[in-house]
N, C-alpha and C positions, 0 to 999 in steps of 0.2 A: 503493498499499500504505498504509494505516494503522496507528499503534500505538495501545494501550489503556494509561492510567495510571492508577493509582490515587492520587486524594488524599492526601497526609501533610503535617501540619501543620508547623509552624516547630518544636514540641515534639516532633516525632517521634511523634504519635499518629496510628495507624494504624487509624482508624474503620472506614473502607472495608473494609480487609482483614479485618476483626475479623466486620466486618456479612458479609462472603462466606463465612469459617468457620463463622458460625452457622446457615449454611443449611442443610436436608436435600442430600441425594443429587442429587436430581430436581432443585430449583431451581439448584444449583448446574451440574449439566450444562447447563440451558438457558441460563442466563448466558452461561457460558463460549462455547456455541453461538455465542450472538449475537456476543459480543466477536471470534469468530473469524470471522465474516460481516465486522466491521468492518475487522480486519485485512488481509482478503484483498481484500476488493470495497469498502472504504470506507462512510462513513454509510450512505450511501444505501440500501444492500442489506436493511438490516433494519427497513423501513419499517412492516411490519406490525407490529412489537412495539415500535415507537416511536412518540411523541407529543410534540409542541412544546408546551412549555408557555407559553401566551400571555403577550404583555407580555414575556417573559424572553429570553436568551441559552441558555437551559436546555432541555434534553429530558429525555424520561421513557421508560425501559426499561418495559413491563407484561408482568409474567407474573401470568395469572389461573389459577388454581385454588384448593387446599384453603388455601393463602395466598395474597392477594394482594400481592406482590411488587413494590415500585417501586425502580426505581435510577435517580436523577437523575444526567445528564452534561453535559458542553458540548463542542463542538467548539472546538479548539485548534490553533496553528499550522497545518498545512496538512493539515486533515483529521482529525489525532491526535484523539484522544477521553481526556478528562480525566473521570473517574469520581468524583463529588463525594459523593453521600449515597445509601444503602440504608436502605430501611423496610417494614415490612409497613402496607397502606394498609387502614384500617378504615373510612373513610367516603367518599362519591362523590366529592369533590374533593381534590386534592392540599393537603394543611394547609398555611397561610401559613407555619408556623414551619420546615417543612422547605424551603421557597422561601427563605426568608431566609438559613438555615444553607448551602443550597447556592451562594447568590450569594455571601455573606462568603467561604467556602471559595476560590471563583471568584478573588475580589479576592485574597484572600490569596496565593493561588498566582502570580498574575498578579505582583503586587509582588515576590515572589522568584525569578521566573523571566524577567522582563524582557517579560511578554506584554501 
């Protein structure tokens, strides 16, 4: 059984929670459904909705629809999931600035949590 955590900065900035709150009901429900799968069955269970970001330890949840929502996460501890960043995708490839932000957040989280 896995746990799902949202990244919170050392200054208590909750950008991930704020992003989640900004989504419409349908997008929230889809993401929470994927998170529940992670919790019950581990990360592997949501493979159709996820994609490994090449050359990184990061993964991306893909919600395709009216808005192309992306959520970047990393697997930490023993299969637990740390949600690092959410955004609306407007280009074919995931912009490097989002990958850099997610990696910086992962490093920050690891430094503060002994990971």
